[in-house]
C-alpha positions in Angstrom: -0.1 0.0 0.0 1.4 3.4 -1.0 2.4 5.9 1.8 1.1 9.5 1.9 4.4 10.8 0.4 4.4 8.2 -2.4 0.8 9.1 -3.3 1.7 12.8 -3.4 4.6 12.2 -5.8 2.5 9.9 -8.0 -0.2 12.6 -8.2 2.4 15.3 -9.0 3.8 13.2 -11.7 0.4 12.5 -13.3 -0.5 16.3 -13.3 2.8 17.1 -15.0 2.3 14.4 -17.8 -1.3 15.7 -18.3 -0.2 19.4 -18.6 2.6 18.3 -20.9 0.2 16.4 -23.3 -2.3 19.4 -23.3 0.5 21.8 -24.3 1.9 19.6 -26.9 -1.5 19.1 -28.5 -2.1 22.8 -28.7 1.4 23.6 -30.0 0.9 21.1 -32.8 -2.5 22.2 -33.8 -1.7 26.0 -33.9 2.0 26.6 -34.2 1.8 30.2 -35.7 4.5 32.5 -34.5 7.0 34.5 -36.4 9.1 32.6 -39.0 11.0 32.9 -42.2 13.9 35.2 -43.4 14.3 38.9 -44.1 17.8 38.8 -45.4 20.2 40.7 -43.3 17.4 42.3 -41.4 15.8 39.0 -40.2 16.7 39.7 -36.6 16.1 43.4 -36.8 12.9 45.3 -35.7 10.8 46.5 -38.6 9.6 50.2 -38.5 6.2 50.9 -37.2 3.4 51.9 -39.6 -0.1 53.2 -39.2 -1.4 49.7 -39.9 0.9 48.0 -37.5 1.8 50.7 -34.8 2.9 48.1 -32.3 6.2 46.2 -32.4 6.5 43.0 -34.4 7.6 39.9 -32.5 11.0 38.7 -33.3 11.5 35.9 -35.8 11.6 32.6 -33.9 12.3 30.1 -36.6 14.6 31.0 -39.5 17.3 29.4 -41.7 19.2 32.8 -41.9 22.4 32.6 -39.9 23.0 35.0 -37.1 25.6 37.7 -37.6 29.0 36.6 -36.4 31.6 39.0 -34.8 34.2 40.4 -37.1 37.8 39.5 -37.1 38.8 42.8 -35.2 36.4 41.9 -32.4 37.8 38.4 -32.1 41.4 39.6 -32.1 40.5 42.2 -29.4 38.8 39.6 -27.3 41.8 37.3 -27.6 44.2 40.1 -26.6 42.3 40.9 -23.4 42.6 37.4 -22.1 45.1 37.3 -19.3 48.2 35.1 -19.4 48.7 32.5 -16.7 50.7 33.7 -13.7 53.5 32.0 -11.8 51.1 29.4 -10.2 49.3 28.8 -13.5 50.4 26.6 -16.4 53.8 25.0 -16.3 54.9 26.9 -13.2 51.8 25.9 -11.2 52.2 22.3 -12.2 55.8 22.2 -10.9 55.0 23.9 -7.7 52.1 21.6 -7.0 54.3 18.6 -7.8 56.9 19.7 -5.4 54.5 20.4 -2.6 52.8 17.0 -3.0 56.2 15.3 -3.2 57.4 17.1 0.0 54.2 16.1 1.9 54.6 12.5 0.8 58.2 12.6 2.0 57.2 13.9 5.4 54.5 11.2 5.8 57.0 8.4 4.9 59.7 9.8 7.3 62.2 11.1 4.7 61.7 14.8 5.5 60.2 17.4 3.4 61.3 16.5 -0.1 63.9 14.0 1.1 66.7 16.5 1.7 68.3 17.8 4.9 65.3 19.5 6.6 64.1 23.0 5.9 67.5 24.3 4.4 67.4 21.6 1.7 63.8 22.4 1.0 64.5 26.2 0.6 67.5 25.4 -1.8 65.3 23.1 -3.8 62.6 25.7 -4.0 65.0 28.3 -5.3 66.3 26.1 -7.9 63.0 25.1 -9.0 61.8 28.8 -9.2 64.9 29.7 -11.3 64.1 26.8 -13.7 60.5 27.8 -14.0 61.4 31.5 -14.6 63.9 30.5 -17.4 61.4 28.2 -19.0 58.6 30.8 -19.0 60.9 33.4 -20.6 62.0 30.9 -23.2 58.4 29.8 -24.1 57.1 33.3 -24.2 59.9 34.4 -26.5 59.1 31.6 -28.8 55.3 32.0 -28.8 55.1 35.9 -29.2 53.0 36.5 -32.3 53.7 39.0 -35.0 51.7 42.2 -34.7 50.5 44.6 -37.3 53.2 47.2 -36.4 56.0 44.7 -35.9 58.2 42.9 -38.3 56.8 39.8 -39.9 58.6 36.7 -41.2 61.4 37.7 -43.4 61.4 41.3 -42.6 63.9 43.6 -40.8 63.5 46.2 -38.1 62.9 49.8 -39.4 66.1 51.5 -40.2 68.2 48.4 -41.0 69.5 48.5 -44.5 70.3 44.7 -44.7 68.5 42.5 -47.1 66.0 39.8 -45.9 66.4 36.1 -46.4 65.5 36.3 -50.1 68.0 39.1 -50.8 65.3 41.8 -51.1 64.6 44.9 -49.0 61.7 44.4 -46.5 60.2 47.8 -47.5 59.9 46.6 -51.1 58.2 43.5 -50.0 55.8 45.5 -47.8 54.8 47.7 -50.7 54.3 44.7 -53.0 52.1 43.1 -50.3 49.9 46.1 -50.0 49.5 46.3 -53.8 48.4 42.6 -53.9 46.0 43.3 -51.0 44.2 46.0 -52.9 43.2 43.6 -55.6 40.0 41.7 -55.0 40.5 38.0 -53.9 44.0 38.6 -52.6 45.3 38.9 -49.1 48.2 40.8 -47.7 51.4 38.8 -47.3 52.2 40.4 -43.9 51.5 38.1 -40.9 50.0 41.0 -38.9 47.3 41.8 -41.3 46.2 38.2 -42.0 42.5 37.8 -41.1 41.2 34.3 -40.0 37.8 33.5 -41.6 35.0 33.2 -39.1 33.0 30.0 -38.4 29.3 29.6 -37.4 27.9 32.8 -38.8 27.8 35.1 -41.8 29.0 38.6 -42.2 26.2 41.2 -42.4 25.3 42.0 -46.0 25.2 45.6 -47.1 21.5 46.8 -47.9 20.2 49.9 -49.6 16.7 51.2 -49.1 14.4 51.4 -52.2 11.1 52.9 -53.1 8.1 50.8 -54.1 4.8 52.0 -55.6 1.1 51.2 -55.2 1.3 48.4 -57.8 3.7 46.5 -55.5 1.4 46.9 -52.6 -1.5 45.6 -54.7 0.6 42.6 -55.5 1.3 42.0 -51.9 -2.5 42.2 -51.1 -3.3 39.5 -53.7 -0.5 37.2 -52.3 -2.1 37.5 -48.9 -5.3 36.0 -50.2 -3.7 33.4 -52.5 -1.2 32.1 -49.7 -4.1 31.9 -47.2 -6.2 29.9 -49.7 -3.4 27.6 -50.6 -2.6 26.9 -47.0 -6.2 26.2 -46.2 -6.5 23.8 -49.3 -3.2 22.2 -48.4 -2.1 22.9 -52.0 1.6 22.4 -51.8 2.1 23.1 -55.5 0.6 26.5 -55.0 2.6 27.2 -52.0 5.8 26.4 -53.9 4.8 28.9 -56.6 4.0 31.7 -54.0 6.6 31.2 -51.4 10.3 30.7 -50.8 11.5 27.2 -50.3 12.1 28.1 -46.6 8.4 29.2 -46.1 7.3 26.1 -48.0 9.1 23.9 -45.5 7.6 25.6 -42.5 4.1 25.5 -44.0 4.5 21.8 -45.0 5.7 21.0 -41.4 2.7 22.7 -39.9 0.3 21.0 -42.3 1.9 17.6 -41.5 1.5 18.2 -37.8 -2.2 19.1 -38.3 -2.7 16.0 -40.3 -1.0 13.9 -37.6 -3.4 15.3 -35.1 -6.5 14.7 -37.2 -7.2 18.3 -37.8 -7.3 20.8 -40.7 -6.9 24.5 -40.7 -9.8 26.1 -42.5 -9.3 29.8 -43.4 -12.1 31.6 -45.3 -13.6 35.1 -45.8 -10.2 36.9 -45.9 -10.9 40.6 -46.2 -8.2 43.3 -46.1 -8.9 46.2 -43.8 -5.7 48.1 -44.1 -2.2 47.8 -45.6 1.0 49.7 -46.0 4.7 49.1 -46.7 7.0 49.2 -43.6 10.3 49.1 -45.4 11.9 48.0 -48.7 15.5 47.4 -49.4 17.9 45.7 -51.8 20.8 43.4 -51.0 22.9 40.8 -52.9 20.8 41.2 -56.1 17.5 40.7 -54.2 14.6 43.1 -53.5 12.9 42.8 -50.0 9.7 44.4 -48.9 7.9 44.2 -45.5 4.2 45.0 -45.7 1.9 45.5 -42.7 -1.5 43.8 -43.1 -4.6 44.1 -40.9 -7.3 41.8 -42.1 -10.2 39.7 -40.9 -10.9 36.0 -41.6 -12.8 33.1 -40.3 -9.9 30.9 -39.0 -11.1 27.4 -37.8 -9.7 24.1 -36.8 -11.8 21.2 -38.1 -11.8 17.5 -37.6 -10.4 15.9 -40.8 -12.8 13.1 -40.9 -16.1 14.8 -39.9 -15.5 18.4 -40.6 -16.6 19.3 -37.0 -15.3 22.7 -35.7 -12.9 22.1 -33.0 -11.5 25.6 -32.5 -12.8 29.1 -33.6 -16.2 30.5 -34.4 -17.5 30.2 -38.0 -20.0 33.1 -37.4 -17.6 35.6 -36.0 -14.5 36.7 -38.0 -11.3 37.3 -36.2 -9.0 40.3 -36.8 -5.3 39.8 -37.3 -2.4 42.2 -37.8 0.9 40.7 -39.2 3.9 41.7 -41.1 4.6 39.9 -44.3 8.0 40.1 -46.0 8.3 39.4 -49.8 11.5 38.9 -51.9 12.2 38.9 -55.6 15.4 38.4 -57.6 16.3 40.3 -60.9 12.8 41.8 -61.2 11.0 38.5 -61.2 7.7 37.8 -59.2 7.5 38.5 -55.5 7.4 35.5 -53.1 6.5 35.3 -49.5 9.7 34.9 -47.3 8.6 35.7 -43.8 5.5 36.3 -41.4 5.7 38.1 -38.2 3.0 38.5 -35.6 2.6 41.8 -33.9 1.7 42.6 -30.2 -2.0 43.4 -30.1 -3.1 46.4 -28.0 -3.9 45.3 -24.5 -2.3 41.9 -24.9 
């Protein structure tokens, strides 16, 4: 028979499992959120507009890489790191080894370190300190990196007229290296100016603001209705024609989760109430435009087998305000590349 404490732990575990199942079911049925890519501005805040005066929620799911720190930041961070002191690194290892050895010697009856008492220990400590100091100086002199202002491999100190290892003056080599670095795709031959490429991120792309007209906004409004209809009809062919591959993958994942849960998202009666363009820019040969939409629709979750309404009200349209970002390359058709929810007033 279970004790009172065991029954309490069992009840707590059952409640946790129940809440987890409810949360998972809701997340799978209505994922929503902000997802997609806005080029180099994916993780930046879009400007407020009369249609969407409140801040848009940041992008939560995106295939765009985050911006990595530049080479100067990495070098500055590395330069600020402190070098190990006397009791760190090699010196610390030797000192710890000596102390442990001395203590073991005392426990075994051989004295501190096996020499003649305290005098022997002091002499041994001085000799070890001298060895450590010489070793540290030697390794530091060998491991000192070349700096941007110092001589690199094969160069002389300023003012020395002697030739380098290859029989040429260092100043001439430096000028040749600078000319090579000024050409695209070439790096300087100086060790101090060598930049290590970054890993795990992408450098921010340069963008230029552009102006769009009413015709573009009309196109965005038509895409709003077409994408909503294609998603409700689970038309993957239409989604691939209207959206970027990244957005298609997110939509397909959400549709698959709905099908797994035995539900279908039914969106009808889409009517645009207000729209404007928040920002538009060009980068890497592509045009981006973020439009703010305020629209109403009948958004329902139905049972796939019976068509019964599981969530929503088919007699009361709901109002939604979102930011939709579109992209086109080389003047081709616009495609949906991101959707961001906005903070509703009073939420």
